N, C-alpha and C positions, 0 to 999 in steps of 0.2 A: 533521235537520238537518246538513247538511253544513259541516264546520269548512274555512275558507279560510286562506290565508298570512297576510293579515290578522288574525285570528282568534288565529293563534300566536305571531303579534309581540307582541298584545294583551296574550297571556296572560303571555308570558316578561317582558314590562314590570312586569308586577303580582307577577311572584315574587321574593322576596328573592338578590340577587346570591352565587354560594357563593362567590367569590372576591374579592369587594370588599373594602375594608379598614375596620375599624370606624371609624365615625367620632367623634373625640375634639372634646369640648366643651370651649371655649375657658374653664380658670381661671383663677386669678392666677399661676403658674408656667410658663404657655404665653405669657401675655402678659409676662410676665420675660425669656421667651426670644425672642421675638418682637423686643423691645424690643433684647435685647443683640445679635441679628443683624443689625436693622437700624443698628445702630451700627458693627460691624464693616462691614456694606457701606458707610455712609458713607466709613470712614476706606479702607477700599481704593480706593473712587471719588478720595479726596484723594492717597490713594500713587500709585495711576497716573496721575493728573494731575499731580502733580511728578515723574514717570519720565519721563512724557512731554515736557515742559518741559526738562527737565535735558540729556535726549538729541536738542531742537531747539536748546539752547543749543551744545552739544559739537559738532554737527553743523555751526552758522554759524561755530565758532570754528575747528575743523579746516579748512573751505574759506577762511575767511581767513587763517590761517596756514601753509596748505598747500606753499608754496614755501619758506618760512623754512628747511628744509635744505637746499635749492638755491640760495638765495641767500646762506649762509653759506660753501657752497662755490666761490661767484662772487669773495669779497671778497677773497681772496691774489691772483685774476687782475689784478685793479684796483689793489690794493697795489702790485704787481709793474709793473704798467703806467704809474701814478703816478712811481713810483723810475725808470723809464726815460725819461721825458719828462723829469725833474727832472736826469739824468743828460745827457739830451741836450742841453740850454741850457749843459754847461759841458764838452760832449765835443768833439774839434778834429778828429776823422776821422769821417768818415760811416760808416764800417764796423762800427765799434764801435754806433754806433747801430742800423744794420740787423741786427747781431748781437742786441741787445736785444729789438728786436722781434718779430726770430723765436723770442726764447726764450717771449715771452707769448705769441705765435701758437701755440706748440706746447702752451704751458699750458690755453690759452683752447679748442683743439681737443681736449683730453685730458678736460678738464672735459667739452664736449659729447658724448664719446664715453660717458664714464661715466654719462651721464643717459639716455644711448638714443639720443640722435642720430645718424645717418649720413649721409654726404655721398654724393648722386647722380653716379657719375661719367660722363657720358653720350657723353665723345667715342669715335668708332670703334663703340658701341651702336645697335643699330636703334631706329626712334625711336620712341618708348611714350607716348601721348597721357596714360598716366596717371599718368606721371613727367616727361615735357619737354614745355614751350613752344615751338613754332617760332614763330622771327620772319622766317626767310626760307629760300629755297631756293637753292643754288646749284649750276649744271651739273657733275658730275664723271663721269669713264669709270674715274675708278682703283678705287670703292666702290660697291657696289651699291646700286640706289634706295632712299632711305629709312634711309639709312645718316646718322647724327648728324657732320658733319664738323668744326665746332666747338662748341665751349661758351661763352656769353657770361657766364652767373651760375650758377652753382653751384645745386642742388637740396638738399633735405636733406629725411629722414624720420626720425620718432619712432616707432622700431621698424618696426610695419607700417603707419602711417600718413604721407602726403603733409604736411610742414610748406609744402614751397616748390618746384615744377617747378624743372626746371632748364631755362634759356632756351638755347636750340638754333638754329643752322643745319644742315638737312637737306640732304642731296646728292638730286641727280636727275637722270635719265639725259638729256644732251642731243636723244637722238631721243626723246621720252616730249615733249620741250618744242615740236619740229619737229610731231609728231603732233598736239597741242593748240593750234597755234595757228591762226588762219581761213586760209582761201585767199584771197588778195589777187588781183587781177584788174587 
């Protein structure tokens, strides 16, 4: 009779495996080891759970107090502003008040620059919808079409991210205005 593949597989299953691990019977020592390993596993799980909770608490605290250093730097500006206001109550000339306000303004601008805030100076630049918000257009023959004529409100960036667009008035050529008007009869 001819042997088939199934017969070979059946025969190989019945034969003892050469590279197989010997079967160890559970005795009192192995049961003790199993109990110790299970206890170790439970401790590791508890340690990991505690670690996870601690990391979550630390993350929550860092988010809640993230601006602490920033605000500490801002407090001297507020102090000087309050000093300026109290000096303004007793000052007799407007020039000294204006000078004090300029000092507070420059201190505040320096604080913002240290934090990475940059002003967007739009006047004279080409209109960029990523940085500017146009509120109107004015005809102009002195500057190219699409040039910012005036800045109504400053814009600001925090490093590469736009915080607030500059509000601007954009130039357009009068010829373009005449071409876009409908014909009247």
